[in-house]
N, C-alpha and C positions, 0 to 999 in steps of 0.2 A: 198271358197264358189262356188259352181257349178251355172251356170245359171239357171237352175230349182230350187235351194233353194233360189236364190233372187229373182225370179219371185213368188214364194209361199210367201215369205216374204213382197214383195210388195203388193200383193193381199191383205193380212191379214191386213195391214196398212190402205189400203183403205176401207176395210169393218168396220174398227172401226170407232165409231160415235164420235161426239165431245165430250169435256170434259167440264162437267157443272162448270159453274163459282159460287164458293160458298165463302162468305167473311168469312175472320176469326172472330170468336168472341172476344168480349172485353176481355182484359187480367184482371185477379183477382188481388187482391191486394197482396197474396201470391206471383203471379208471378212479379208483381212490384217491389216486396221487394228482389228480388233473385240479387246476387252480383257475378260478374266474374273478374278473374284476367287473363291478359295474360303475360304469360312466355314463355322460349324457352326450348327446348327439347335437348336431347344429341348431335343432329345433326343440332343446331343451328336454328331450325325451330319453328316459332310460334304456341304455343299452348294456347287455352283458356280453363279456367277450373272454375267449381262454387267455390266458397269459402263458408264455413259455411253458 
């Protein structure tokens, strides 16, 4: 990246306003009944999957 591109990106970041704070909604009964299982993939990395 050139200095001009970095300057342009920095100016764009400064022009952005604050992010509004919004509380997440309460979970529904369907959300609370979801079940997950952690397994490993072929490369022995953990993977979380939803079960039924």
